[in-house]
All heavy atoms as TSV, in Angstrom:
chain	resi	resn	atom	element	x	y	z
A	1	MET	N	N	-18.591	10.058	10.293
A	1	MET	CA	C	-17.970	10.038	8.985
A	1	MET	C	C	-17.059	8.805	8.879
A	1	MET	O	O	-16.195	8.594	9.711
A	1	MET	CB	C	-17.166	11.313	8.802
A	1	MET	CG	C	-16.538	11.435	7.451
A	1	MET	SD	S	-15.854	13.062	7.243
A	1	MET	CE	C	-14.153	12.646	7.053
A	2	LYS	N	N	-17.299	8.003	7.871
A	2	LYS	CA	C	-16.500	6.811	7.648
A	2	LYS	C	C	-15.258	7.157	6.835
A	2	LYS	O	O	-15.339	7.840	5.820
A	2	LYS	CB	C	-17.336	5.801	6.883
A	2	LYS	CG	C	-17.309	4.450	7.460
A	2	LYS	CD	C	-18.220	3.540	6.673
A	2	LYS	CE	C	-18.311	2.246	7.407
A	2	LYS	NZ	N	-19.128	1.285	6.732
A	3	LYS	N	N	-14.117	6.678	7.288
A	3	LYS	CA	C	-12.886	6.953	6.567
A	3	LYS	C	C	-12.568	5.784	5.643
A	3	LYS	O	O	-12.791	4.633	5.966
A	3	LYS	CB	C	-11.742	7.172	7.549
A	3	LYS	CG	C	-11.959	8.395	8.406
A	3	LYS	CD	C	-10.716	8.675	9.212
A	3	LYS	CE	C	-10.888	9.703	10.243
A	3	LYS	NZ	N	-11.193	10.976	10.036
A	4	ASN	N	N	-12.037	6.115	4.480
A	4	ASN	CA	C	-11.692	5.096	3.497
A	4	ASN	C	C	-10.175	4.929	3.494
A	4	ASN	O	O	-9.452	5.617	2.777
A	4	ASN	CB	C	-12.201	5.492	2.117
A	4	ASN	CG	C	-12.078	4.369	1.141
A	4	ASN	OD1	O	-11.668	3.272	1.493
A	4	ASN	ND2	N	-12.435	4.631	-0.098
A	5	TYR	N	N	-9.690	4.008	4.299
A	5	TYR	CA	C	-8.257	3.782	4.395
A	5	TYR	C	C	-7.730	2.936	3.244
A	5	TYR	O	O	-6.528	2.948	2.987
A	5	TYR	CB	C	-7.922	3.102	5.726
A	5	TYR	CG	C	-8.151	3.990	6.922
A	5	TYR	CD1	C	-9.165	3.721	7.822
A	5	TYR	CD2	C	-7.350	5.092	7.136
A	5	TYR	CE1	C	-9.380	4.534	8.923
A	5	TYR	CE2	C	-7.548	5.916	8.233
A	5	TYR	CZ	C	-8.565	5.626	9.122
A	5	TYR	OH	O	-8.769	6.432	10.201
A	6	ILE	N	N	-8.596	2.242	2.560
A	6	ILE	CA	C	-8.153	1.373	1.470
A	6	ILE	C	C	-7.509	2.206	0.372
A	6	ILE	O	O	-6.412	1.888	-0.101
A	6	ILE	CB	C	-9.328	0.544	0.926
A	6	ILE	CG1	C	-9.841	-0.391	2.015
A	6	ILE	CG2	C	-8.917	-0.244	-0.304
A	6	ILE	CD1	C	-11.142	-1.080	1.672
A	7	SER	N	N	-8.152	3.271	-0.034
A	7	SER	CA	C	-7.581	4.102	-1.098
A	7	SER	C	C	-6.293	4.771	-0.631
A	7	SER	O	O	-5.357	4.946	-1.420
A	7	SER	CB	C	-8.596	5.149	-1.558
A	7	SER	OG	O	-8.971	5.973	-0.483
A	8	THR	N	N	-6.208	5.114	0.645
A	8	THR	CA	C	-4.981	5.711	1.174
A	8	THR	C	C	-3.831	4.721	1.114
A	8	THR	O	O	-2.717	5.072	0.690
A	8	THR	CB	C	-5.197	6.159	2.633
A	8	THR	OG1	O	-6.303	7.059	2.690
A	8	THR	CG2	C	-3.959	6.833	3.174
A	9	PHE	N	N	-4.081	3.475	1.500
A	9	PHE	CA	C	-3.030	2.467	1.441
A	9	PHE	C	C	-2.618	2.179	0.005
A	9	PHE	O	O	-1.438	1.958	-0.279
A	9	PHE	CB	C	-3.462	1.179	2.141
A	9	PHE	CG	C	-3.387	1.253	3.634
A	9	PHE	CD1	C	-4.447	0.853	4.424
A	9	PHE	CD2	C	-2.247	1.709	4.270
A	9	PHE	CE1	C	-4.384	0.906	5.802
A	9	PHE	CE2	C	-2.161	1.771	5.649
A	9	PHE	CZ	C	-3.234	1.370	6.414
A	10	LEU	N	N	-3.559	2.183	-0.932
A	10	LEU	CA	C	-3.217	1.950	-2.331
A	10	LEU	C	C	-2.385	3.105	-2.897
A	10	LEU	O	O	-1.456	2.889	-3.678
A	10	LEU	CB	C	-4.482	1.732	-3.158
A	10	LEU	CG	C	-5.209	0.420	-2.897
A	10	LEU	CD1	C	-6.509	0.371	-3.693
A	10	LEU	CD2	C	-4.333	-0.760	-3.244
A	11	LEU	N	N	-2.710	4.323	-2.508
A	11	LEU	CA	C	-1.904	5.465	-2.948
A	11	LEU	C	C	-0.506	5.433	-2.344
A	11	LEU	O	O	0.479	5.774	-3.014
A	11	LEU	CB	C	-2.603	6.781	-2.580
A	11	LEU	CG	C	-3.822	7.127	-3.417
A	11	LEU	CD1	C	-4.536	8.352	-2.834
A	11	LEU	CD2	C	-3.410	7.399	-4.849
A	12	LEU	N	N	-0.394	5.022	-1.080
A	12	LEU	CA	C	0.923	4.889	-0.461
A	12	LEU	C	C	1.738	3.798	-1.140
A	12	LEU	O	O	2.966	3.939	-1.291
A	12	LEU	CB	C	0.777	4.608	1.033
A	12	LEU	CG	C	0.399	5.794	1.899
A	12	LEU	CD1	C	0.072	5.332	3.313
A	12	LEU	CD2	C	1.512	6.823	1.921
A	13	ASP	N	N	1.082	2.729	-1.558
A	13	ASP	CA	C	1.765	1.666	-2.293
A	13	ASP	C	C	2.393	2.227	-3.562
A	13	ASP	O	O	3.583	2.023	-3.822
A	13	ASP	CB	C	0.781	0.549	-2.624
A	13	ASP	CG	C	1.321	-0.431	-3.643
A	13	ASP	OD1	O	2.491	-0.842	-3.518
A	13	ASP	OD2	O	0.566	-0.789	-4.568
A	14	ALA	N	N	1.612	2.941	-4.336
A	14	ALA	CA	C	2.127	3.512	-5.587
A	14	ALA	C	C	3.214	4.545	-5.319
A	14	ALA	O	O	4.225	4.591	-6.036
A	14	ALA	CB	C	0.979	4.136	-6.373
A	15	ALA	N	N	3.039	5.360	-4.295
A	15	ALA	CA	C	4.015	6.412	-4.003
A	15	ALA	C	C	5.364	5.838	-3.588
A	15	ALA	O	O	6.418	6.293	-4.053
A	15	ALA	CB	C	3.470	7.325	-2.905
A	16	PHE	N	N	5.363	4.821	-2.729
A	16	PHE	CA	C	6.629	4.242	-2.292
A	16	PHE	C	C	7.315	3.473	-3.421
A	16	PHE	O	O	8.543	3.494	-3.526
A	16	PHE	CB	C	6.416	3.338	-1.071
A	16	PHE	CG	C	6.456	4.089	0.220
A	16	PHE	CD1	C	5.277	4.396	0.884
A	16	PHE	CD2	C	7.644	4.503	0.768
A	16	PHE	CE1	C	5.299	5.088	2.071
A	16	PHE	CE2	C	7.684	5.203	1.952
A	16	PHE	CZ	C	6.514	5.502	2.612
A	17	THR	N	N	6.538	2.828	-4.262
A	17	THR	CA	C	7.129	2.115	-5.391
A	17	THR	C	C	7.778	3.102	-6.364
A	17	THR	O	O	8.902	2.892	-6.820
A	17	THR	CB	C	6.071	1.263	-6.105
A	17	THR	OG1	O	5.469	0.392	-5.152
A	17	THR	CG2	C	6.671	0.445	-7.220
A	18	MET	N	N	7.080	4.201	-6.657
A	18	MET	CA	C	7.647	5.208	-7.554
A	18	MET	C	C	8.848	5.909	-6.939
A	18	MET	O	O	9.820	6.215	-7.635
A	18	MET	CB	C	6.567	6.228	-7.938
A	18	MET	CG	C	5.561	5.685	-8.909
A	18	MET	SD	S	4.431	6.927	-9.531
A	18	MET	CE	C	3.479	7.289	-8.065
A	19	ALA	N	N	8.796	6.153	-5.641
A	19	ALA	CA	C	9.932	6.780	-4.972
A	19	ALA	C	C	11.154	5.878	-5.009
A	19	ALA	O	O	12.287	6.341	-5.197
A	19	ALA	CB	C	9.566	7.128	-3.532
A	20	GLY	N	N	10.936	4.586	-4.842
A	20	GLY	CA	C	12.039	3.635	-4.931
A	20	GLY	C	C	12.667	3.633	-6.313
A	20	GLY	O	O	13.889	3.586	-6.460
A	21	LEU	N	N	11.832	3.701	-7.334
A	21	LEU	CA	C	12.349	3.756	-8.698
A	21	LEU	C	C	13.076	5.072	-8.968
A	21	LEU	O	O	14.105	5.094	-9.642
A	21	LEU	CB	C	11.206	3.575	-9.702
A	21	LEU	CG	C	10.652	2.170	-9.828
A	21	LEU	CD1	C	9.377	2.175	-10.665
A	21	LEU	CD2	C	11.687	1.261	-10.446
A	22	ALA	N	N	12.546	6.165	-8.447
A	22	ALA	CA	C	13.153	7.469	-8.689
A	22	ALA	C	C	14.473	7.634	-7.949
A	22	ALA	O	O	15.391	8.292	-8.449
A	22	ALA	CB	C	12.191	8.573	-8.275
A	23	LEU	N	N	14.590	7.047	-6.771
A	23	LEU	CA	C	15.808	7.206	-5.974
A	23	LEU	C	C	16.852	6.127	-6.231
A	23	LEU	O	O	17.907	6.129	-5.598
A	23	LEU	CB	C	15.449	7.227	-4.491
A	23	LEU	CG	C	14.664	8.447	-4.021
A	23	LEU	CD1	C	14.247	8.274	-2.574
A	23	LEU	CD2	C	15.483	9.706	-4.192
A	24	GLN	N	N	16.577	5.236	-7.152
A	24	GLN	CA	C	17.525	4.159	-7.443
A	24	GLN	C	C	18.896	4.684	-7.886
A	24	GLN	O	O	19.909	4.137	-7.464
A	24	GLN	CB	C	16.947	3.213	-8.485
A	24	GLN	CG	C	17.799	1.991	-8.723
A	24	GLN	CD	C	17.176	1.049	-9.719
A	24	GLN	OE1	O	16.176	1.393	-10.338
A	24	GLN	NE2	N	17.746	-0.106	-9.876
A	25	PRO	N	N	18.990	5.744	-8.702
A	25	PRO	CA	C	20.326	6.238	-9.051
A	25	PRO	C	C	21.075	6.862	-7.871
A	25	PRO	O	O	22.301	6.913	-7.869
A	25	PRO	CB	C	20.063	7.295	-10.120
A	25	PRO	CG	C	18.713	7.003	-10.643
A	25	PRO	CD	C	17.958	6.367	-9.523
A	26	VAL	N	N	20.354	7.317	-6.856
A	26	VAL	CA	C	20.987	7.960	-5.714
A	26	VAL	C	C	21.649	6.925	-4.807
A	26	VAL	O	O	22.809	7.069	-4.427
A	26	VAL	CB	C	19.966	8.806	-4.922
A	26	VAL	CG1	C	20.604	9.427	-3.698
A	26	VAL	CG2	C	19.353	9.863	-5.819
A	27	PHE	N	N	20.914	5.884	-4.438
A	27	PHE	CA	C	21.514	4.782	-3.688
A	27	PHE	C	C	20.891	3.468	-4.123
A	27	PHE	O	O	19.735	3.403	-4.514
A	27	PHE	CB	C	21.462	4.991	-2.167
A	27	PHE	CG	C	20.108	5.204	-1.581
A	27	PHE	CD1	C	19.427	4.160	-0.994
A	27	PHE	CD2	C	19.511	6.455	-1.590
A	27	PHE	CE1	C	18.182	4.335	-0.438
A	27	PHE	CE2	C	18.271	6.646	-1.038
A	27	PHE	CZ	C	17.600	5.588	-0.462
A	28	ASP	N	N	21.688	2.434	-4.104
A	28	ASP	CA	C	21.340	1.166	-4.753
A	28	ASP	C	C	20.138	0.458	-4.150
A	28	ASP	O	O	19.372	-0.179	-4.854
A	28	ASP	CB	C	22.540	0.219	-4.708
A	28	ASP	CG	C	23.700	0.749	-5.540
A	28	ASP	OD1	O	23.435	1.500	-6.499
A	28	ASP	OD2	O	24.850	0.403	-5.210
A	29	SER	N	N	19.963	0.525	-2.858
A	29	SER	CA	C	18.893	-0.244	-2.217
A	29	SER	C	C	17.551	0.491	-2.185
A	29	SER	O	O	16.604	-0.004	-1.576
A	29	SER	CB	C	19.307	-0.610	-0.796
A	29	SER	OG	O	19.521	0.555	-0.037
A	30	ALA	N	N	17.445	1.621	-2.832
A	30	ALA	CA	C	16.194	2.385	-2.809
A	30	ALA	C	C	15.051	1.616	-3.455
A	30	ALA	O	O	13.911	1.667	-2.977
A	30	ALA	CB	C	16.381	3.733	-3.507
A	31	LEU	N	N	15.344	0.894	-4.517
A	31	LEU	CA	C	14.296	0.129	-5.195
A	31	LEU	C	C	13.739	-0.960	-4.293
A	31	LEU	O	O	12.524	-1.160	-4.208
A	31	LEU	CB	C	14.838	-0.484	-6.484
A	31	LEU	CG	C	13.861	-1.321	-7.287
A	31	LEU	CD1	C	12.666	-0.493	-7.722
A	31	LEU	CD2	C	14.549	-1.920	-8.487
A	32	PHE	N	N	14.603	-1.665	-3.580
A	32	PHE	CA	C	14.149	-2.731	-2.685
A	32	PHE	C	C	13.369	-2.167	-1.500
A	32	PHE	O	O	12.368	-2.738	-1.080
A	32	PHE	CB	C	15.339	-3.551	-2.188
A	32	PHE	CG	C	16.055	-4.263	-3.293
A	32	PHE	CD1	C	17.353	-3.924	-3.619
A	32	PHE	CD2	C	15.418	-5.252	-4.017
A	32	PHE	CE1	C	18.011	-4.571	-4.644
A	32	PHE	CE2	C	16.070	-5.914	-5.045
A	32	PHE	CZ	C	17.376	-5.556	-5.364
A	33	ILE	N	N	13.815	-1.053	-0.964
A	33	ILE	CA	C	13.109	-0.433	0.161
A	33	ILE	C	C	11.735	0.064	-0.293
A	33	ILE	O	O	10.719	-0.170	0.368
A	33	ILE	CB	C	13.945	0.704	0.767
A	33	ILE	CG1	C	15.210	0.138	1.405
A	33	ILE	CG2	C	13.129	1.500	1.775
A	33	ILE	CD1	C	16.215	1.197	1.823
A	34	GLY	N	N	11.679	0.762	-1.426
A	34	GLY	CA	C	10.414	1.283	-1.932
A	34	GLY	C	C	9.428	0.182	-2.283
A	34	GLY	O	O	8.245	0.262	-1.945
A	35	ALA	N	N	9.939	-0.859	-2.944
A	35	ALA	CA	C	9.053	-1.973	-3.303
A	35	ALA	C	C	8.603	-2.736	-2.062
A	35	ALA	O	O	7.453	-3.182	-1.984
A	35	ALA	CB	C	9.773	-2.912	-4.268
A	36	GLY	N	N	9.483	-2.871	-1.082
A	36	GLY	CA	C	9.112	-3.556	0.158
A	36	GLY	C	C	8.038	-2.813	0.927
A	36	GLY	O	O	7.044	-3.406	1.363
A	37	LEU	N	N	8.232	-1.515	1.095
A	37	LEU	CA	C	7.219	-0.722	1.800
A	37	LEU	C	C	5.917	-0.652	1.004
A	37	LEU	O	O	4.824	-0.668	1.584
A	37	LEU	CB	C	7.749	0.684	2.083
A	37	LEU	CG	C	8.820	0.767	3.164
A	37	LEU	CD1	C	9.399	2.176	3.222
A	37	LEU	CD2	C	8.267	0.375	4.505
A	38	GLY	N	N	6.024	-0.580	-0.309
A	38	GLY	CA	C	4.824	-0.594	-1.138
A	38	GLY	C	C	4.044	-1.879	-0.980
A	38	GLY	O	O	2.817	-1.874	-0.907
A	39	THR	N	N	4.758	-2.993	-0.881
A	39	THR	CA	C	4.105	-4.286	-0.686
A	39	THR	C	C	3.410	-4.356	0.666
A	39	THR	O	O	2.307	-4.908	0.783
A	39	THR	CB	C	5.139	-5.423	-0.814
A	39	THR	OG1	O	5.782	-5.305	-2.088
A	39	THR	CG2	C	4.487	-6.773	-0.691
A	40	VAL	N	N	4.025	-3.785	1.683
A	40	VAL	CA	C	3.402	-3.760	3.013
A	40	VAL	C	C	2.080	-2.996	2.964
A	40	VAL	O	O	1.056	-3.460	3.483
A	40	VAL	CB	C	4.359	-3.135	4.053
A	40	VAL	CG1	C	3.643	-2.832	5.354
A	40	VAL	CG2	C	5.551	-4.041	4.292
A	41	PHE	N	N	2.080	-1.833	2.310
A	41	PHE	CA	C	0.848	-1.055	2.223
A	41	PHE	C	C	-0.192	-1.755	1.344
A	41	PHE	O	O	-1.390	-1.652	1.600
A	41	PHE	CB	C	1.134	0.352	1.701
A	41	PHE	CG	C	1.787	1.229	2.722
A	41	PHE	CD1	C	3.046	1.756	2.494
A	41	PHE	CD2	C	1.167	1.525	3.912
A	41	PHE	CE1	C	3.664	2.555	3.430
A	41	PHE	CE2	C	1.767	2.322	4.860
A	41	PHE	CZ	C	3.019	2.841	4.621
A	42	LEU	N	N	0.251	-2.487	0.329
A	42	LEU	CA	C	-0.684	-3.238	-0.497
A	42	LEU	C	C	-1.355	-4.343	0.311
A	42	LEU	O	O	-2.566	-4.544	0.216
A	42	LEU	CB	C	0.048	-3.836	-1.703
A	42	LEU	CG	C	-0.800	-4.609	-2.694
A	42	LEU	CD1	C	-1.836	-3.700	-3.342
A	42	LEU	CD2	C	0.088	-5.234	-3.754
A	43	PHE	N	N	-0.589	-5.046	1.140
A	43	PHE	CA	C	-1.178	-6.083	1.994
A	43	PHE	C	C	-2.149	-5.474	3.014
A	43	PHE	O	O	-3.169	-6.085	3.333
A	43	PHE	CB	C	-0.097	-6.886	2.698
A	43	PHE	CG	C	0.598	-7.881	1.811
A	43	PHE	CD1	C	1.959	-8.039	1.875
A	43	PHE	CD2	C	-0.116	-8.650	0.916
A	43	PHE	CE1	C	2.605	-8.950	1.059
A	43	PHE	CE2	C	0.504	-9.573	0.089
A	43	PHE	CZ	C	1.880	-9.719	0.163
A	44	CYS	N	N	-1.833	-4.295	3.532
A	44	CYS	CA	C	-2.765	-3.618	4.449
A	44	CYS	C	C	-4.093	-3.336	3.750
A	44	CYS	O	O	-5.164	-3.522	4.330
A	44	CYS	CB	C	-2.152	-2.320	4.965
A	44	CYS	SG	S	-0.780	-2.546	6.094
A	45	ALA	N	N	-4.034	-2.879	2.507
A	45	ALA	CA	C	-5.259	-2.612	1.751
A	45	ALA	C	C	-6.042	-3.893	1.513
A	45	ALA	O	O	-7.274	-3.919	1.620
A	45	ALA	CB	C	-4.923	-1.939	0.420
A	46	ILE	N	N	-5.346	-4.985	1.221
A	46	ILE	CA	C	-6.016	-6.269	0.992
A	46	ILE	C	C	-6.718	-6.750	2.255
A	46	ILE	O	O	-7.841	-7.247	2.205
A	46	ILE	CB	C	-5.004	-7.308	0.466
A	46	ILE	CG1	C	-4.578	-6.939	-0.949
A	46	ILE	CG2	C	-5.589	-8.704	0.498
A	46	ILE	CD1	C	-3.416	-7.744	-1.476
A	47	VAL	N	N	-6.069	-6.581	3.401
A	47	VAL	CA	C	-6.688	-6.977	4.674
A	47	VAL	C	C	-7.948	-6.152	4.934
A	47	VAL	O	O	-8.990	-6.687	5.351
A	47	VAL	CB	C	-5.679	-6.832	5.831
A	47	VAL	CG1	C	-6.363	-6.932	7.178
A	47	VAL	CG2	C	-4.581	-7.873	5.711
A	48	LEU	N	N	-7.889	-4.858	4.674
A	48	LEU	CA	C	-9.065	-4.016	4.894
A	48	LEU	C	C	-10.199	-4.362	3.931
A	48	LEU	O	O	-11.371	-4.299	4.304
A	48	LEU	CB	C	-8.682	-2.543	4.759
A	48	LEU	CG	C	-7.839	-1.988	5.897
A	48	LEU	CD1	C	-7.459	-0.543	5.612
A	48	LEU	CD2	C	-8.568	-2.082	7.217
A	49	ILE	N	N	-9.860	-4.730	2.705
A	49	ILE	CA	C	-10.892	-5.157	1.759
A	49	ILE	C	C	-11.567	-6.436	2.262
A	49	ILE	O	O	-12.790	-6.579	2.190
A	49	ILE	CB	C	-10.287	-5.356	0.351
A	49	ILE	CG1	C	-9.922	-4.003	-0.257
A	49	ILE	CG2	C	-11.254	-6.100	-0.561
A	49	ILE	CD1	C	-9.124	-4.102	-1.532
A	50	GLY	N	N	-10.767	-7.349	2.795
A	50	GLY	CA	C	-11.333	-8.580	3.353
A	50	GLY	C	C	-12.245	-8.318	4.529
A	50	GLY	O	O	-13.308	-8.934	4.652
A	51	LYS	N	N	-11.847	-7.387	5.397
A	51	LYS	CA	C	-12.704	-7.045	6.545
A	51	LYS	C	C	-14.012	-6.418	6.084
A	51	LYS	O	O	-15.070	-6.688	6.651
A	51	LYS	CB	C	-11.962	-6.086	7.470
A	51	LYS	CG	C	-10.904	-6.745	8.300
A	51	LYS	CD	C	-10.285	-5.753	9.259
A	51	LYS	CE	C	-9.217	-6.409	10.106
A	51	LYS	NZ	N	-8.623	-5.462	11.066
A	52	ARG	N	N	-13.935	-5.576	5.063
A	52	ARG	CA	C	-15.143	-4.923	4.565
A	52	ARG	C	C	-16.098	-5.958	3.964
A	52	ARG	O	O	-17.313	-5.904	4.188
A	52	ARG	CB	C	-14.789	-3.867	3.519
A	52	ARG	CG	C	-16.017	-3.192	2.949
A	52	ARG	CD	C	-15.682	-2.187	1.911
A	52	ARG	NE	N	-15.105	-1.015	2.535
A	52	ARG	CZ	C	-14.680	0.035	1.853
A	52	ARG	NH1	N	-14.702	0.036	0.550
A	52	ARG	NH2	N	-14.190	1.072	2.493
A	53	GLU	N	N	-15.563	-6.910	3.208
A	53	GLU	CA	C	-16.420	-7.947	2.609
A	53	GLU	C	C	-17.030	-8.832	3.688
A	53	GLU	O	O	-18.175	-9.246	3.579
A	53	GLU	CB	C	-15.601	-8.789	1.633
A	53	GLU	CG	C	-15.214	-8.064	0.371
A	53	GLU	CD	C	-16.399	-7.618	-0.449
A	53	GLU	OE1	O	-17.361	-8.398	-0.580
A	53	GLU	OE2	O	-16.383	-6.467	-0.929
A	54	LYS	N	N	-16.266	-9.117	4.747
A	54	LYS	CA	C	-16.802	-9.931	5.835
A	54	LYS	C	C	-17.943	-9.196	6.541
A	54	LYS	O	O	-18.944	-9.808	6.924
A	54	LYS	CB	C	-15.681	-10.250	6.822
A	54	LYS	CG	C	-16.077	-11.219	7.898
A	54	LYS	CD	C	-14.894	-11.555	8.783
A	54	LYS	CE	C	-15.289	-12.500	9.872
A	54	LYS	NZ	N	-14.169	-12.813	10.774
A	55	GLN	N	N	-17.799	-7.870	6.719
A	55	GLN	CA	C	-18.861	-7.080	7.351
A	55	GLN	C	C	-20.116	-7.092	6.492
A	55	GLN	O	O	-21.228	-7.148	7.001
A	55	GLN	CB	C	-18.411	-5.630	7.563
A	55	GLN	CG	C	-17.703	-5.395	8.851
A	55	GLN	CD	C	-17.404	-3.921	9.019
A	55	GLN	OE1	O	-17.398	-3.143	8.076
A	55	GLN	NE2	N	-17.144	-3.531	10.255
A	56	LYS	N	N	-19.954	-7.009	5.172
A	56	LYS	CA	C	-21.111	-7.008	4.291
A	56	LYS	C	C	-21.885	-8.319	4.379
A	56	LYS	O	O	-23.105	-8.334	4.284
A	56	LYS	CB	C	-20.680	-6.760	2.845
A	56	LYS	CG	C	-20.321	-5.336	2.544
A	56	LYS	CD	C	-19.977	-5.193	1.078
A	56	LYS	CE	C	-19.571	-3.767	0.756
A	56	LYS	NZ	N	-19.205	-3.626	-0.663
A	57	LYS	N	N	-21.169	-9.421	4.527
A	57	LYS	CA	C	-21.832	-10.725	4.592
A	57	LYS	C	C	-22.571	-10.932	5.893
A	57	LYS	O	O	-23.564	-11.620	5.943
A	57	LYS	CB	C	-20.806	-11.837	4.397
A	57	LYS	CG	C	-20.299	-11.929	2.986
A	57	LYS	CD	C	-19.339	-13.083	2.816
A	57	LYS	CE	C	-18.840	-13.149	1.400
A	57	LYS	NZ	N	-17.909	-14.266	1.181
A	58	THR	N	N	-22.086	-10.339	6.985
A	58	THR	CA	C	-22.732	-10.530	8.286
A	58	THR	C	C	-23.940	-9.622	8.463
A	58	THR	O	O	-24.783	-9.895	9.302
A	58	THR	CB	C	-21.741	-10.302	9.443
A	58	THR	OG1	O	-21.224	-8.965	9.366
A	58	THR	CG2	C	-20.612	-11.297	9.379
A	59	HIS	N	N	-24.025	-8.560	7.706
A	59	HIS	CA	C	-25.173	-7.648	7.860
A	59	HIS	C	C	-26.234	-7.946	6.895
A	59	HIS	O	O	-26.461	-8.346	5.986
A	59	HIS	CB	C	-24.736	-6.198	7.708
A	59	HIS	CG	C	-24.028	-5.695	8.906
A	59	HIS	ND1	N	-22.701	-5.345	8.871
A	59	HIS	CD2	C	-24.403	-5.525	10.170
A	59	HIS	CE1	C	-22.302	-4.944	10.060
A	59	HIS	NE2	N	-23.336	-5.054	10.886
């Protein structure tokens, strides 16, 4: 069974970004932390998309 980590990373990106926005009134740096972690997960998804496209070209 092949796992699709790309969609998981994209969902984590959205979840951390929304959590950062939601927790901004609680503490000031929540937006920066949420957006930072969301960006990390977005880059992970981009790397996996690149690997998948490279595999398609070699086969």
